[in-house]
N, CA, C and O atoms as a Tripos MOL2 file, in Angstrom:
@<TRIPOS>MOLECULE
protein
  268   267    67     0     0
PROTEIN
NO_CHARGES

@<TRIPOS>ATOM
      1 N         -42.9590   -9.5600  -16.4260 N.3       1 UNK1
      2 CA        -42.2620   -9.6180  -15.1540 C.3       1 UNK1
      3 C         -43.1350   -8.9060  -14.1230 C.2       1 UNK1
      4 O         -43.6470   -7.8140  -14.3730 O.2       1 UNK1
      5 N         -43.2930   -9.5260  -12.9870 N.am      2 UNK2
      6 CA        -44.1410   -8.9210  -11.9640 C.3       2 UNK2
      7 C         -43.4310   -7.7280  -11.3310 C.2       2 UNK2
      8 O         -42.2070   -7.6090  -11.3790 O.2       2 UNK2
      9 N         -44.2210   -6.8680  -10.7480 N.am      3 UNK3
     10 CA        -43.6860   -5.6520  -10.1120 C.3       3 UNK3
     11 C         -42.7460   -5.9850   -8.9620 C.2       3 UNK3
     12 O         -41.7430   -5.2980   -8.7730 O.2       3 UNK3
     13 N         -43.0490   -7.0240   -8.1910 N.am      4 UNK4
     14 CA        -42.1970   -7.4180   -7.0630 C.3       4 UNK4
     15 C         -40.8220   -7.8870   -7.5400 C.2       4 UNK4
     16 O         -39.8040   -7.5430   -6.9390 O.2       4 UNK4
     17 N         -40.7930   -8.6560   -8.6000 N.am      5 UNK5
     18 CA        -39.5140   -9.1420   -9.1290 C.3       5 UNK5
     19 C         -38.6900   -7.9900   -9.6740 C.2       5 UNK5
     20 O         -37.4700   -7.9560   -9.5120 O.2       5 UNK5
     21 N         -39.3630   -7.0440  -10.3210 N.am      6 UNK6
     22 CA        -38.6700   -5.8830  -10.8650 C.3       6 UNK6
     23 C         -38.0550   -5.0540   -9.7390 C.2       6 UNK6
     24 O         -36.9100   -4.6160   -9.8520 O.2       6 UNK6
     25 N         -38.7870   -4.8400   -8.6770 N.am      7 UNK7
     26 CA        -38.2780   -4.0860   -7.5280 C.3       7 UNK7
     27 C         -37.1150   -4.8200   -6.8590 C.2       7 UNK7
     28 O         -36.1520   -4.1910   -6.4220 O.2       7 UNK7
     29 N         -37.2050   -6.1450   -6.7810 N.am      8 UNK8
     30 CA        -36.1210   -6.9280   -6.1880 C.3       8 UNK8
     31 C         -34.8490   -6.7900   -7.0250 C.2       8 UNK8
     32 O         -33.7560   -6.6490   -6.4770 O.2       8 UNK8
     33 N         -34.9910   -6.8320   -8.3520 N.am      9 UNK9
     34 CA        -33.8350   -6.6620   -9.2250 C.3       9 UNK9
     35 C         -33.2330   -5.2680   -9.0980 C.2       9 UNK9
     36 O         -32.0120   -5.1120   -9.0820 O.2       9 UNK9
     37 N         -34.0930   -4.2570   -9.0080 N.am     10 UNK10
     38 CA        -33.6050   -2.8880   -8.8260 C.3      10 UNK10
     39 C         -32.8490   -2.7630   -7.5110 C.2      10 UNK10
     40 O         -31.8040   -2.1160   -7.4470 O.2      10 UNK10
     41 N         -33.3770   -3.3760   -6.4730 N.am     11 UNK11
     42 CA        -32.7390   -3.3270   -5.1550 C.3      11 UNK11
     43 C         -31.3690   -4.0090   -5.1950 C.2      11 UNK11
     44 O         -30.3950   -3.4820   -4.6570 O.2      11 UNK11
     45 N         -31.2950   -5.1730   -5.8290 N.am     12 UNK12
     46 CA        -30.0180   -5.8790   -5.9390 C.3      12 UNK12
     47 C         -29.0130   -5.0620   -6.7480 C.2      12 UNK12
     48 O         -27.8380   -4.9860   -6.3890 O.2      12 UNK12
     49 N         -29.4720   -4.4550   -7.8340 N.am     13 UNK13
     50 CA        -28.5710   -3.6580   -8.6730 C.3      13 UNK13
     51 C         -28.0360   -2.4640   -7.8870 C.2      13 UNK13
     52 O         -26.8520   -2.1420   -7.9870 O.2      13 UNK13
     53 N         -28.8910   -1.8040   -7.1110 N.am     14 UNK14
     54 CA        -28.4570   -0.6610   -6.3130 C.3      14 UNK14
     55 C         -27.4440   -1.1010   -5.2500 C.2      14 UNK14
     56 O         -26.4470   -0.4200   -5.0140 O.2      14 UNK14
     57 N         -27.7090   -2.2400   -4.6170 N.am     15 UNK15
     58 CA        -26.7840   -2.7610   -3.6150 C.3      15 UNK15
     59 C         -25.4310   -3.0730   -4.2490 C.2      15 UNK15
     60 O         -24.3900   -2.7470   -3.6790 O.2      15 UNK15
     61 N         -25.4400   -3.6980   -5.4200 N.am     16 UNK16
     62 CA        -24.1980   -4.0550   -6.1000 C.3      16 UNK16
     63 C         -23.4320   -2.8100   -6.5390 C.2      16 UNK16
     64 O         -22.2040   -2.7770   -6.4530 O.2      16 UNK16
     65 N         -24.1340   -1.8020   -7.0010 N.am     17 UNK17
     66 CA        -23.4670   -0.5500   -7.3900 C.3      17 UNK17
     67 C         -22.7780    0.0840   -6.1880 C.2      17 UNK17
     68 O         -21.6500    0.5660   -6.2950 O.2      17 UNK17
     69 N         -23.4550    0.0840   -5.0510 N.am     18 UNK18
     70 CA        -22.8670    0.6440   -3.8320 C.3      18 UNK18
     71 C         -21.6490   -0.1680   -3.3970 C.2      18 UNK18
     72 O         -20.6230    0.3990   -3.0220 O.2      18 UNK18
     73 N         -21.7610   -1.4730   -3.4470 N.am     19 UNK19
     74 CA        -20.6510   -2.3400   -3.0650 C.3      19 UNK19
     75 C         -19.4580   -2.1530   -3.9980 C.2      19 UNK19
     76 O         -18.3160   -2.1040   -3.5390 O.2      19 UNK19
     77 N         -19.7080   -2.0510   -5.2790 N.am     20 UNK20
     78 CA        -18.6330   -1.8340   -6.2440 C.3      20 UNK20
     79 C         -17.9390   -0.5060   -5.9770 C.2      20 UNK20
     80 O         -16.7160   -0.4210   -6.0790 O.2      20 UNK20
     81 N         -18.6880    0.5160   -5.6400 N.am     21 UNK21
     82 CA        -18.0960    1.8170   -5.3360 C.3      21 UNK21
     83 C         -17.2270    1.7400   -4.0820 C.2      21 UNK21
     84 O         -16.1460    2.3260   -4.0380 O.2      21 UNK21
     85 N         -17.6960    1.0210   -3.0650 N.am     22 UNK22
     86 CA        -16.9050    0.8480   -1.8460 C.3      22 UNK22
     87 C         -15.6020    0.0990   -2.1360 C.2      22 UNK22
     88 O         -14.5410    0.4650   -1.6310 O.2      22 UNK22
     89 N         -15.6940   -0.9460   -2.9510 N.am     23 UNK23
     90 CA        -14.4970   -1.7050   -3.3080 C.3      23 UNK23
     91 C         -13.5350   -0.8550   -4.1240 C.2      23 UNK23
     92 O         -12.3220   -0.9240   -3.9280 O.2      23 UNK23
     93 N         -14.0670   -0.0570   -5.0330 N.am     24 UNK24
     94 CA        -13.2440    0.8310   -5.8450 C.3      24 UNK24
     95 C         -12.5180    1.8500   -4.9590 C.2      24 UNK24
     96 O         -11.3340    2.1250   -5.1590 O.2      24 UNK24
     97 N         -13.2310    2.3980   -3.9930 N.am     25 UNK25
     98 CA        -12.6140    3.3500   -3.0630 C.3      25 UNK25
     99 C         -11.4990    2.6850   -2.2580 C.2      25 UNK25
    100 O         -10.4590    3.2970   -2.0170 O.2      25 UNK25
    101 N         -11.7130    1.4320   -1.8400 N.am     26 UNK26
    102 CA        -10.6990    0.7100   -1.0830 C.3      26 UNK26
    103 C          -9.4590    0.4570   -1.9430 C.2      26 UNK26
    104 O          -8.3320    0.5990   -1.4680 O.2      26 UNK26
    105 N          -9.6670    0.0880   -3.1950 N.am     27 UNK27
    106 CA         -8.5350   -0.1700   -4.0950 C.3      27 UNK27
    107 C          -7.7490    1.1150   -4.3310 C.2      27 UNK27
    108 O          -6.5180    1.0920   -4.3490 O.2      27 UNK27
    109 N          -8.4400    2.2240   -4.5100 N.am     28 UNK28
    110 CA         -7.7740    3.5120   -4.7220 C.3      28 UNK28
    111 C          -6.9420    3.8890   -3.4840 C.2      28 UNK28
    112 O          -5.8010    4.3320   -3.6120 O.2      28 UNK28
    113 N          -7.5170    3.7110   -2.2970 N.am     29 UNK29
    114 CA         -6.7940    4.0260   -1.0600 C.3      29 UNK29
    115 C          -5.5720    3.1250   -0.9120 C.2      29 UNK29
    116 O          -4.5030    3.5910   -0.5150 O.2      29 UNK29
    117 N          -5.7190    1.8470   -1.2250 N.am     30 UNK30
    118 CA         -4.5890    0.9290   -1.1210 C.3      30 UNK30
    119 C          -3.4940    1.2990   -2.1190 C.2      30 UNK30
    120 O          -2.3100    1.2270   -1.7900 O.2      30 UNK30
    121 N          -3.8740    1.6900   -3.3250 N.am     31 UNK31
    122 CA         -2.8730    2.0610   -4.3180 C.3      31 UNK31
    123 C          -2.1160    3.3120   -3.8860 C.2      31 UNK31
    124 O          -0.9070    3.4100   -4.0980 O.2      31 UNK31
    125 N          -2.8120    4.2590   -3.2880 N.am     32 UNK32
    126 CA         -2.1310    5.4530   -2.7610 C.3      32 UNK32
    127 C          -1.1250    5.0630   -1.6810 C.2      32 UNK32
    128 O          -0.0030    5.5670   -1.6490 O.2      32 UNK32
    129 N          -1.5440    4.1620   -0.8040 N.am     33 UNK33
    130 CA         -0.6620    3.7270    0.2730 C.3      33 UNK33
    131 C           0.5370    2.9720   -0.2880 C.2      33 UNK33
    132 O           1.6600    3.1760    0.1740 O.2      33 UNK33
    133 N           0.3230    2.1120   -1.2650 N.am     34 UNK34
    134 CA          1.4230    1.3780   -1.8890 C.3      34 UNK34
    135 C           2.3980    2.3500   -2.5380 C.2      34 UNK34
    136 O           3.6110    2.1920   -2.4030 O.2      34 UNK34
    137 N           1.8840    3.3470   -3.2380 N.am     35 UNK35
    138 CA          2.7580    4.3320   -3.8860 C.3      35 UNK35
    139 C           3.5830    5.0920   -2.8550 C.2      35 UNK35
    140 O           4.7730    5.3260   -3.0640 O.2      35 UNK35
    141 N           2.9640    5.4760   -1.7500 N.am     36 UNK36
    142 CA          3.6850    6.1850   -0.6900 C.3      36 UNK36
    143 C           4.7540    5.2910   -0.0750 C.2      36 UNK36
    144 O           5.8670    5.7510    0.1820 O.2      36 UNK36
    145 N           4.4380    4.0390    0.1610 N.am     37 UNK37
    146 CA          5.4210    3.1120    0.7280 C.3      37 UNK37
    147 C           6.5770    2.8570   -0.2390 C.2      37 UNK37
    148 O           7.7260    2.7350    0.1860 O.2      37 UNK37
    149 N           6.2830    2.7760   -1.5260 N.am     38 UNK38
    150 CA          7.3450    2.6100   -2.5180 C.3      38 UNK38
    151 C           8.2660    3.8270   -2.5200 C.2      38 UNK38
    152 O           9.4840    3.6900   -2.6350 O.2      38 UNK38
    153 N           7.6870    5.0010   -2.3950 N.am     39 UNK39
    154 CA          8.4910    6.2260   -2.3490 C.3      39 UNK39
    155 C           9.3810    6.2280   -1.1050 C.2      39 UNK39
    156 O          10.5660    6.5530   -1.1880 O.2      39 UNK39
    157 N           8.8120    5.8670    0.0450 N.am     40 UNK40
    158 CA          9.5970    5.8260    1.2790 C.3      40 UNK40
    159 C          10.7230    4.7980    1.1790 C.2      40 UNK40
    160 O          11.8380    5.0540    1.6350 O.2      40 UNK40
    161 N          10.4410    3.6470    0.5890 N.am     41 UNK41
    162 CA         11.4660    2.6190    0.4170 C.3      41 UNK41
    163 C          12.5900    3.1170   -0.4830 C.2      41 UNK41
    164 O          13.7640    2.8670   -0.2090 O.2      41 UNK41
    165 N          12.2400    3.8100   -1.5390 N.am     42 UNK42
    166 CA         13.2420    4.3650   -2.4500 C.3      42 UNK42
    167 C          14.1270    5.3720   -1.7150 C.2      42 UNK42
    168 O          15.3440    5.3780   -1.9040 O.2      42 UNK42
    169 N          13.5340    6.2110   -0.8890 N.am     43 UNK43
    170 CA         14.2970    7.1970   -0.1260 C.3      43 UNK43
    171 C          15.2160    6.5010    0.8890 C.2      43 UNK43
    172 O          16.3690    6.9010    1.0510 O.2      43 UNK43
    173 N          14.7200    5.4730    1.5650 N.am     44 UNK44
    174 CA         15.5360    4.7410    2.5360 C.3      44 UNK44
    175 C          16.7060    4.0340    1.8570 C.2      44 UNK44
    176 O          17.8180    4.0220    2.3860 O.2      44 UNK44
    177 N          16.4580    3.4480    0.6930 N.am     45 UNK45
    178 CA         17.5530    2.8020   -0.0450 C.3      45 UNK45
    179 C          18.6260    3.8160   -0.4100 C.2      45 UNK45
    180 O          19.8210    3.5490   -0.2880 O.2      45 UNK45
    181 N          18.1840    4.9710   -0.8550 N.am     46 UNK46
    182 CA         19.1270    6.0230   -1.2290 C.3      46 UNK46
    183 C          19.9380    6.4700   -0.0190 C.2      46 UNK46
    184 O          21.1530    6.6420   -0.1130 O.2      46 UNK46
    185 N          19.2790    6.6560    1.1010 N.am     47 UNK47
    186 CA         19.9620    7.0670    2.3300 C.3      47 UNK47
    187 C          20.9300    5.9850    2.7980 C.2      47 UNK47
    188 O          22.0410    6.2910    3.2320 O.2      47 UNK47
    189 N          20.5190    4.7290    2.7140 N.am     48 UNK48
    190 CA         21.3870    3.6220    3.1140 C.3      48 UNK48
    191 C          22.6360    3.5730    2.2370 C.2      48 UNK48
    192 O          23.7460    3.4130    2.7440 O.2      48 UNK48
    193 N          22.4590    3.7090    0.9320 N.am     49 UNK49
    194 CA         23.6110    3.6860    0.0230 C.3      49 UNK49
    195 C          24.5570    4.8480    0.3130 C.2      49 UNK49
    196 O          25.7770    4.6930    0.2560 O.2      49 UNK49
    197 N          23.9970    5.9920    0.6180 N.am     50 UNK50
    198 CA         24.8100    7.1540    0.9420 C.3      50 UNK50
    199 C          25.6320    6.8940    2.1980 C.2      50 UNK50
    200 O          26.8270    7.1880    2.2300 O.2      50 UNK50
    201 N          25.0040    6.3500    3.2230 N.am     51 UNK51
    202 CA         25.7230    6.0320    4.4610 C.3      51 UNK51
    203 C          26.7400    4.9220    4.2320 C.2      51 UNK51
    204 O          27.8340    4.9530    4.7950 O.2      51 UNK51
    205 N          26.3840    3.9500    3.4110 N.am     52 UNK52
    206 CA         27.2910    2.8490    3.1250 C.3      52 UNK52
    207 C          28.5390    3.3470    2.4030 C.2      52 UNK52
    208 O          29.6410    2.8630    2.6620 O.2      52 UNK52
    209 N          28.3750    4.2980    1.5090 N.am     53 UNK53
    210 CA         29.5060    4.8510    0.7660 C.3      53 UNK53
    211 C          30.4110    5.7140    1.6450 C.2      53 UNK53
    212 O          31.5810    5.9070    1.3170 O.2      53 UNK53
    213 N          29.8920    6.2300    2.7460 N.am     54 UNK54
    214 CA         30.6800    7.0610    3.6410 C.3      54 UNK54
    215 C          31.5690    6.2360    4.5630 C.2      54 UNK54
    216 O          32.5330    6.7580    5.1240 O.2      54 UNK54
    217 N          31.2580    4.9680    4.7200 N.am     55 UNK55
    218 CA         32.0440    4.1140    5.6150 C.3      55 UNK55
    219 C          33.3190    3.6710    4.9090 C.2      55 UNK55
    220 O          33.2920    3.3350    3.7250 O.2      55 UNK55
    221 N          34.4380    3.6710    5.6360 N.am     56 UNK56
    222 CA         35.6750    3.1700    5.0250 C.3      56 UNK56
    223 C          35.5570    1.6690    4.7590 C.2      56 UNK56
    224 O          34.9590    0.9310    5.5420 O.2      56 UNK56
    225 N          36.1320    1.2390    3.6520 N.am     57 UNK57
    226 CA         36.0150   -0.1630    3.2440 C.3      57 UNK57
    227 C          36.7870   -1.1030    4.1550 C.2      57 UNK57
    228 O          36.3520   -2.2340    4.3730 O.2      57 UNK57
    229 N          37.9250   -0.6650    4.6950 N.am     58 UNK58
    230 CA         38.7540   -1.5530    5.5000 C.3      58 UNK58
    231 C          38.6320   -1.3050    7.0040 C.2      58 UNK58
    232 O          39.5000   -1.7280    7.7680 O.2      58 UNK58
    233 N          37.5990   -0.6460    7.4260 N.am     59 UNK59
    234 CA         37.4250   -0.3560    8.8540 C.3      59 UNK59
    235 C          37.0830   -1.6440    9.5990 C.2      59 UNK59
    236 O          36.2450   -2.4210    9.1420 O.2      59 UNK59
    237 N          37.7350   -1.8760   10.7570 N.am     60 UNK60
    238 CA         37.4120   -3.0760   11.5260 C.3      60 UNK60
    239 C          36.0130   -2.9580   12.1410 C.2      60 UNK60
    240 O          35.5280   -1.8660   12.4370 O.2      60 UNK60
    241 N          35.3990   -4.1000   12.3190 N.am     61 UNK61
    242 CA         34.0700   -4.1340   12.9450 C.3      61 UNK61
    243 C          34.2060   -3.8010   14.4250 C.2      61 UNK61
    244 O          35.0640   -4.3780   15.0940 O.2      61 UNK61
    245 N          33.4070   -2.9080   14.9530 N.am     62 UNK62
    246 CA         33.4690   -2.6540   16.4090 C.3      62 UNK62
    247 C          32.9360   -3.8650   17.1580 C.2      62 UNK62
    248 O          32.0910   -4.5950   16.6390 O.2      62 UNK62
    249 N          33.4240   -4.0840   18.3750 N.am     63 UNK63
    250 CA         32.9300   -5.2390   19.1430 C.3      63 UNK63
    251 C          31.4530   -5.0110   19.5280 C.2      63 UNK63
    252 O          30.9960   -3.8730   19.6300 O.2      63 UNK63
    253 N          30.7380   -6.0940   19.7320 N.am     64 UNK64
    254 CA         29.3480   -5.9610   20.1510 C.3      64 UNK64
    255 C          29.2600   -5.2610   21.5010 C.2      64 UNK64
    256 O          30.2340   -5.2790   22.2540 O.2      64 UNK64
    257 N          28.1480   -4.6570   21.8300 N.am     65 UNK65
    258 CA         28.0210   -3.8790   23.0680 C.3      65 UNK65
    259 C          28.1760   -4.7020   24.3460 C.2      65 UNK65
    260 O          28.4590   -4.1250   25.3960 O.2      65 UNK65
    261 N          28.0050   -5.9950   24.3030 N.am     66 UNK66
    262 CA         28.0980   -6.7840   25.5310 C.3      66 UNK66
    263 C          29.5220   -7.1490   25.9010 C.2      66 UNK66
    264 O          29.7230   -7.8230   26.9120 O.2      66 UNK66
    265 N          30.5310   -6.7320   25.1250 N.am     67 UNK67
    266 CA         31.9320   -6.9930   25.4770 C.3      67 UNK67
    267 C          32.4910   -5.8830   26.3200 C.2      67 UNK67
    268 O          33.6580   -5.9320   26.7100 O.2      67 UNK67
@<TRIPOS>BOND
     1     1     2 1
     2     2     3 1
     3     3     4 2
     4     3     5 am
     5     5     6 1
     6     6     7 1
     7     7     8 2
     8     7     9 am
     9     9    10 1
    10    10    11 1
    11    11    12 2
    12    11    13 am
    13    13    14 1
    14    14    15 1
    15    15    16 2
    16    15    17 am
    17    17    18 1
    18    18    19 1
    19    19    20 2
    20    19    21 am
    21    21    22 1
    22    22    23 1
    23    23    24 2
    24    23    25 am
    25    25    26 1
    26    26    27 1
    27    27    28 2
    28    27    29 am
    29    29    30 1
    30    30    31 1
    31    31    32 2
    32    31    33 am
    33    33    34 1
    34    34    35 1
    35    35    36 2
    36    35    37 am
    37    37    38 1
    38    38    39 1
    39    39    40 2
    40    39    41 am
    41    41    42 1
    42    42    43 1
    43    43    44 2
    44    43    45 am
    45    45    46 1
    46    46    47 1
    47    47    48 2
    48    47    49 am
    49    49    50 1
    50    50    51 1
    51    51    52 2
    52    51    53 am
    53    53    54 1
    54    54    55 1
    55    55    56 2
    56    55    57 am
    57    57    58 1
    58    58    59 1
    59    59    60 2
    60    59    61 am
    61    61    62 1
    62    62    63 1
    63    63    64 2
    64    63    65 am
    65    65    66 1
    66    66    67 1
    67    67    68 2
    68    67    69 am
    69    69    70 1
    70    70    71 1
    71    71    72 2
    72    71    73 am
    73    73    74 1
    74    74    75 1
    75    75    76 2
    76    75    77 am
    77    77    78 1
    78    78    79 1
    79    79    80 2
    80    79    81 am
    81    81    82 1
    82    82    83 1
    83    83    84 2
    84    83    85 am
    85    85    86 1
    86    86    87 1
    87    87    88 2
    88    87    89 am
    89    89    90 1
    90    90    91 1
    91    91    92 2
    92    91    93 am
    93    93    94 1
    94    94    95 1
    95    95    96 2
    96    95    97 am
    97    97    98 1
    98    98    99 1
    99    99   100 2
   100    99   101 am
   101   101   102 1
   102   102   103 1
   103   103   104 2
   104   103   105 am
   105   105   106 1
   106   106   107 1
   107   107   108 2
   108   107   109 am
   109   109   110 1
   110   110   111 1
   111   111   112 2
   112   111   113 am
   113   113   114 1
   114   114   115 1
   115   115   116 2
   116   115   117 am
   117   117   118 1
   118   118   119 1
   119   119   120 2
   120   119   121 am
   121   121   122 1
   122   122   123 1
   123   123   124 2
   124   123   125 am
   125   125   126 1
   126   126   127 1
   127   127   128 2
   128   127   129 am
   129   129   130 1
   130   130   131 1
   131   131   132 2
   132   131   133 am
   133   133   134 1
   134   134   135 1
   135   135   136 2
   136   135   137 am
   137   137   138 1
   138   138   139 1
   139   139   140 2
   140   139   141 am
   141   141   142 1
   142   142   143 1
   143   143   144 2
   144   143   145 am
   145   145   146 1
   146   146   147 1
   147   147   148 2
   148   147   149 am
   149   149   150 1
   150   150   151 1
   151   151   152 2
   152   151   153 am
   153   153   154 1
   154   154   155 1
   155   155   156 2
   156   155   157 am
   157   157   158 1
   158   158   159 1
   159   159   160 2
   160   159   161 am
   161   161   162 1
   162   162   163 1
   163   163   164 2
   164   163   165 am
   165   165   166 1
   166   166   167 1
   167   167   168 2
   168   167   169 am
   169   169   170 1
   170   170   171 1
   171   171   172 2
   172   171   173 am
   173   173   174 1
   174   174   175 1
   175   175   176 2
   176   175   177 am
   177   177   178 1
   178   178   179 1
   179   179   180 2
   180   179   181 am
   181   181   182 1
   182   182   183 1
   183   183   184 2
   184   183   185 am
   185   185   186 1
   186   186   187 1
   187   187   188 2
   188   187   189 am
   189   189   190 1
   190   190   191 1
   191   191   192 2
   192   191   193 am
   193   193   194 1
   194   194   195 1
   195   195   196 2
   196   195   197 am
   197   197   198 1
   198   198   199 1
   199   199   200 2
   200   199   201 am
   201   201   202 1
   202   202   203 1
   203   203   204 2
   204   203   205 am
   205   205   206 1
   206   206   207 1
   207   207   208 2
   208   207   209 am
   209   209   210 1
   210   210   211 1
   211   211   212 2
   212   211   213 am
   213   213   214 1
   214   214   215 1
   215   215   216 2
   216   215   217 am
   217   217   218 1
   218   218   219 1
   219   219   220 2
   220   219   221 am
   221   221   222 1
   222   222   223 1
   223   223   224 2
   224   223   225 am
   225   225   226 1
   226   226   227 1
   227   227   228 2
   228   227   229 am
   229   229   230 1
   230   230   231 1
   231   231   232 2
   232   231   233 am
   233   233   234 1
   234   234   235 1
   235   235   236 2
   236   235   237 am
   237   237   238 1
   238   238   239 1
   239   239   240 2
   240   239   241 am
   241   241   242 1
   242   242   243 1
   243   243   244 2
   244   243   245 am
   245   245   246 1
   246   246   247 1
   247   247   248 2
   248   247   249 am
   249   249   250 1
   250   250   251 1
   251   251   252 2
   252   251   253 am
   253   253   254 1
   254   254   255 1
   255   255   256 2
   256   255   257 am
   257   257   258 1
   258   258   259 1
   259   259   260 2
   260   259   261 am
   261   261   262 1
   262   262   263 1
   263   263   264 2
   264   263   265 am
   265   265   266 1
   266   266   267 1
   267   267   268 2
@<TRIPOS>SUBSTRUCTURE
     1 UNK1         2 RESIDUE 1 A UNK
     2 UNK2         6 RESIDUE 1 A UNK
     3 UNK3        10 RESIDUE 1 A UNK
     4 UNK4        14 RESIDUE 1 A UNK
     5 UNK5        18 RESIDUE 1 A UNK
     6 UNK6        22 RESIDUE 1 A UNK
     7 UNK7        26 RESIDUE 1 A UNK
     8 UNK8        30 RESIDUE 1 A UNK
     9 UNK9        34 RESIDUE 1 A UNK
    10 UNK10       38 RESIDUE 1 A UNK
    11 UNK11       42 RESIDUE 1 A UNK
    12 UNK12       46 RESIDUE 1 A UNK
    13 UNK13       50 RESIDUE 1 A UNK
    14 UNK14       54 RESIDUE 1 A UNK
    15 UNK15       58 RESIDUE 1 A UNK
    16 UNK16       62 RESIDUE 1 A UNK
    17 UNK17       66 RESIDUE 1 A UNK
    18 UNK18       70 RESIDUE 1 A UNK
    19 UNK19       74 RESIDUE 1 A UNK
    20 UNK20       78 RESIDUE 1 A UNK
    21 UNK21       82 RESIDUE 1 A UNK
    22 UNK22       86 RESIDUE 1 A UNK
    23 UNK23       90 RESIDUE 1 A UNK
    24 UNK24       94 RESIDUE 1 A UNK
    25 UNK25       98 RESIDUE 1 A UNK
    26 UNK26      102 RESIDUE 1 A UNK
    27 UNK27      106 RESIDUE 1 A UNK
    28 UNK28      110 RESIDUE 1 A UNK
    29 UNK29      114 RESIDUE 1 A UNK
    30 UNK30      118 RESIDUE 1 A UNK
    31 UNK31      122 RESIDUE 1 A UNK
    32 UNK32      126 RESIDUE 1 A UNK
    33 UNK33      130 RESIDUE 1 A UNK
    34 UNK34      134 RESIDUE 1 A UNK
    35 UNK35      138 RESIDUE 1 A UNK
    36 UNK36      142 RESIDUE 1 A UNK
    37 UNK37      146 RESIDUE 1 A UNK
    38 UNK38      150 RESIDUE 1 A UNK
    39 UNK39      154 RESIDUE 1 A UNK
    40 UNK40      158 RESIDUE 1 A UNK
    41 UNK41      162 RESIDUE 1 A UNK
    42 UNK42      166 RESIDUE 1 A UNK
    43 UNK43      170 RESIDUE 1 A UNK
    44 UNK44      174 RESIDUE 1 A UNK
    45 UNK45      178 RESIDUE 1 A UNK
    46 UNK46      182 RESIDUE 1 A UNK
    47 UNK47      186 RESIDUE 1 A UNK
    48 UNK48      190 RESIDUE 1 A UNK
    49 UNK49      194 RESIDUE 1 A UNK
    50 UNK50      198 RESIDUE 1 A UNK
    51 UNK51      202 RESIDUE 1 A UNK
    52 UNK52      206 RESIDUE 1 A UNK
    53 UNK53      210 RESIDUE 1 A UNK
    54 UNK54      214 RESIDUE 1 A UNK
    55 UNK55      218 RESIDUE 1 A UNK
    56 UNK56      222 RESIDUE 1 A UNK
    57 UNK57      226 RESIDUE 1 A UNK
    58 UNK58      230 RESIDUE 1 A UNK
    59 UNK59      234 RESIDUE 1 A UNK
    60 UNK60      238 RESIDUE 1 A UNK
    61 UNK61      242 RESIDUE 1 A UNK
    62 UNK62      246 RESIDUE 1 A UNK
    63 UNK63      250 RESIDUE 1 A UNK
    64 UNK64      254 RESIDUE 1 A UNK
    65 UNK65      258 RESIDUE 1 A UNK
    66 UNK66      262 RESIDUE 1 A UNK
    67 UNK67      266 RESIDUE 1 A UNK
């Protein structure tokens, strides 16, 4: 194998390693964000259920604000 071809392969391998690391970092950041959003959604559901349970079951609907 000629020296030029060997250097080209080394260059491509280094570029691919860097790209893979960047993609890995992006996936890790996205997973952190997804986990945080799932936690927030769980908290909102819990809060909604709590508020829903506090409302009387037979309470009449208030009229819309434009009436």
